[in-house]
N, C-alpha and C positions, 0 to 999 in steps of 0.2 A: 426772615420775613415769610409769612405763610403764602401758599399759592394764591389764595383769594386776594390777599393784599397785593401780590405781584400783578395779578390781573387788573386790580383797581388802578395800580400805578400806571400800567400800560395804557389803560383806557383814559386816564387823565392826560397822558402824553399825547394820545391820539386825538383827544378832544380839543387840543389847543389850536388846531387849524380847521375846525369844523365850520361849515357854512349853512345858512338857513335859506330855504327857497324863497324866491321873489319873482318867479316868472313861469313860463310854460315849458321849461326844459325837463320836466319830470317824466315825460313820455319815454319809456325805456323798452328795450326788446332784448330777448336772449341773444347773446353773442354767437353768431353762426360759425365763426372761425375759431376763436381762442377759448371758448367755453369747454369745460371738461365733460367727458362722457363716462369715465370710470371713477375719477376722483370724487369723493363725497365731502371733502373739507373746504371747498370754495366754489362759489358760483360767480358768474360774470354776466352783467347786463350792459348794453351799450346805449348811451343817450344819442339823440340826433346829431349833436355837435362832436361826436367821436369820443366823449368822455366815457370811460369804463367804470362801472360801479361793481366793486369786488367785495363780496361778503365772505368772511372766513369763520368757520366754526369747527368744533371737534368732529372728525369723521366718525368717531365711535359714539357720539352723542352722550358722553359722560358729563352731565351737567354738574355733578358734585365736584369734579376735578377742574372743569373749565366752564364756569357758568356764563362766561362772556362770549359774545359774538362780535367780530371786528368788521368795520365797514370802511372801505377806502375808495376814494374817487381818483382814478388815474387820469390826470388832465394833461393833454398835450401842451407843450410849452407855448405854442402860438395861439392857444384857445383861451378866451375869457368866458368862464362858465359860472353859472349859478347852480349850486349843488343842493341836493336834497338834504334835509336836516339829519344830522347824526353821522355824516360821512367826513372822513379826514382827507384833505386834499394832498395828493402827491403829484408833483410835476414830473412828467415822464417825457423822454427816457431819462432815468438817472444815470450818472456816470461815476458815482463813488458810493460804495457800500461796504459793510462789514458782514461776514457770515460766521455763524456759530458752530456749524456741524459739517461733517464730511458729506452728508446727504445734500445739504444746501450747496456746498462747493461743487458737487457732481453736476448740478444743473448748469453752473457757470462754465465748467469745463466742457460739457457737451455742446454748449452754445458758443464756444470759442470766445468767451467773454471775461478772461482773467484780468483784462485792463480795468474792469469795473470794480474788482475786488481790491480793497485797500487795507483790509484787516481780517485776521483770522484768530482763533483762540490759541492755536499752537501747531506744531509740526510733528508731533509724535505719531509714528506709523504713517507718515505722509510720504507718498511715492512720487507725486507729480513733479517732474524736474522743473517745469516752468514756474510753478508756484514756489518751489524751494529757491530757485534763482531770484525771484522777485523779493522773497523774504530776505535773502542774503544781501541784495542790493538796496534794500530799504523801501522798495516800492509797495510792499505789503508789511504791515506791522503785526506783531503778536500781542494781543491785548490782555492775555492772561486767561485762566480757566474759569469756569462757572464758580461763582462765589468769591472770586478774587480778581475781578476785572480792574484794569488800570484806567481810570477816567481820563488821565492826561494823554495816554496813548490813543484812546478812542477819539478825543478831540483833535489830536494831531493828524489822525487819518482823515478827518473832515468828511465823514460820510453824510450823504443826504438822508439815507435810511439805514436801519440795521435789521437784518433778518434774525429772528430769535425762535427758540423752541420753548413755548410757555410751560411745557410739562417737565422740563429739565430742572436741575437743582436750583437754578435761579441766579440771584445776584443782580437781577435786572433793575433793582432799585437804584443802583449806582449808575446804570446806563440811562435810566429814565430821567435822572437829575440833569443830564446833559441837554435835555430838550429835543433830542433827535427822535424822529418818528420810528417806532418799533413795528416791524412787519412780521407777524407770526407765519412760520412755515411749518405746516403740519403733515408733510408728506410721509413721515415715518409712522403716522397714525393710521394710514390707509390700510384697508383689509384686502385689497386687490392689488396684485403686483403691477398691473397696468395703471391702477389708480395712483400708486406711489410714483411711477414714472411720469405720469401726466402733470405732476407739479412743475415740470420743465416749462410748461405753458404759462404757469403762474409767474415764475421768475421772468420769463420772456416779456411779459406785459410791462414789467418795470424797466427793462433795459432796451426796449424797442427791437426785440428780435422775435416777434410773433411768427412771422413766416418761416423762419428757420426752425423754430420749435414745432410748429405744426407739421412740417416736413419730416423732421426727425422722429416725432412721436408716431406719425403715420407709418413710417418704416418699421419702428419697434413693434407697433401693434400688429402689423401684417405678419411679421416673422413669428411673433408669439402665437397669434391665433392659428396660423397655418400649422405650426408644430403641435399645438394643443389639439387641433382637430385630428391630426394624424394619429396622435396617441390615443384619442378617445375610442378608436376602433379596437384597441387591444383588450382582450378579456382577462389577461393575467394582471393582477395589481398587487405587487409586493407591499409589505407593511414597513413603516419607517418611524423612528423616533429621533429625538434631538436633545442636545445639551450634555452637561457633565455635572459632577459633584463639585461644589464650591462652598467652602465654609459650613459644611455639614448639611447642605441642602442641594437639591437638584433643581435648577431653574429651567423649566421647559416652557416654550411658548404654547399658548392655548390653541384650541381647535379652530378658532376663527381668525387667527393671525394670518398675515399675508404669506408667511412661510408655509403654513399648513395648506394654504390655497395653491401655492406653486408646487407643492408635493402632489396634490391631487391632479393638477394640470399636467404634471409629468408622468401620470399613470401609476401613482402609488397611493396607499392609504395611510394617513397619519394616525398614530395610535391614540393621541389625545382627542377625545370626543367632546370635551366640555365647550362652553361658550366663551371662555376667556380669550382675550385678544393679546395680552402682553405676556411677560414672563411670570410664572407662578412658582413659588418654592414648594418642592415636593420632597418628602422623606425618601431615602434610598429604597426602603422596602416597598413603598407604594409604587415607585417608578419601576422597580424590578417586576412587580406583579403585573404592571401594565405592559411592559416592553420586553420581557424576558425572551419571548419567542419571535420578536419582530425580525424581519429579514435584513433591514439596513439600519444604520446608526449614523446620524449626521452630527459632525462636530466642527465648530468654528472657534478657533482660539488664537492666541499669540504666543505659541510655544517657542522658547529660545533654542533654536537648533532644529534638528530633524525629529519631528514627531513620529512615533512608532507604536506598535502594539505593546511593546515592552514599557514604553513611557506611559501609555494609557493604563496599563495594569499597575505600574508603580504608583501612580497618582491615587488609585483606589483598587486594591486587590480584587474586590468583588466585581469589578468591571469585566473580568474574564469569564463571568458566569453567563453573560448575555449571548444569545445565539449569534447575533451579528458580529460579536467579537470572535467567537469560535470559527465562524465562516469567513473571517476576514472581509466583512462587508461594511467597514467603516468609511463613510463619505467624509472627506476632510478638506478644510481650507485653513491655511495659516495666514493670519492677517499681517504677520511680519514679513511675509514673502509675496503677498498678493494684495493689490489695492482694492480690497473688497468693498469697503464703505465709500471709497472715492468714486467707484464706477458702477457697482451693481445696482444702485437705485435707478439708474437710467439705462440699465441693461438687463431687464427681466427676461428678455428673449434669450440672452446668453446663459443666464442662470438656468433657465428652463432646459436649454439644449444640453448643458452639463449634466443635469439630473436625468434627462431622458437617456443620455448615453450610458448612464449607470443602471437605471431601472429597466430600460428596453433597448439594449445596444443594437438589436436587429433593425431598429427604425432609423438609425443614424449612419452617416457615412463611416466606413471603416477607418478612414484617416482623420476623423474629427479629433481636434486637440482641445481639451477642456481649458477654460480660462480661470475659473474659480475653484471648482470642486473636482476631486479625483478620488478613486478608491485607494485607501491607505495600503501601502505595500507591507 
């Protein structure tokens, strides 16, 4: 199924619970508590009766890939509401859902809301002991991977809604046929690290944990901005590049990606200056021409065992030609040993601190212990 067809299927599913207006409840105002300040993928307006109108669209405004905008009306269970036309009703708080990605799961973990999660795609590279226990005991089911979902297991989980990532490979036609409301979660498309983290507020609106999310995000924001401001005063800005060779190409994130932004906030200059947002395939020769003299090299992978400079050279002998390799300035995170995707989406302040410790160690406490990234020995 093509992406546009998947979008259409999702919209059909969403439209099955739409309401048309018949009264004066269309007076809405910007949500002063739960609305986002950094996230660009969703907006929130509140009706006088407490119903939240949530609009979801691609943060990167790529209408070719995601032509649809989604509209949900989050209706408290004790409220009888007349909704604006085009909005899908979701009774909140929900108490049963399925999540598709680690990023989505990170929101539920941060909100101490594992009880609401009744299904996940799988447990590969999953570290969270509570989730693993719930899977083992049957409280959370594994519904299969994208393109190979098990509809019987989905129905057995009995979710009220399912959080999806419309840009992924798909298979959502199978889920759509169940009649369950599909809720797009586009946090991974945000271009600002704080914008990605702010999707914790989005999830919180569905599960009734708005106050907890607001408090958590305010703390993340404060730590992030304080460190960013501290770094802004430094004049030295080392250069950094990212990625590795895979299948004959180097996949490097673009210059507008949230990773590029966090490099800049940490006091470094990312060598990719294009306007791309996601991963772009680059030939080795072009990447070397761009990054040969960069000061640092960031690598995130799932290496089986202890990653080393010897392993990096063995994977591609030309890697040893980079200045960052010669200077032993490789910034490394092993996803087999670190719950990167489980926790980093709601910990941009921690990622920032790790990088500042590497780029500008004089600005951080001498006893700071990194969580995700360290200099490869």
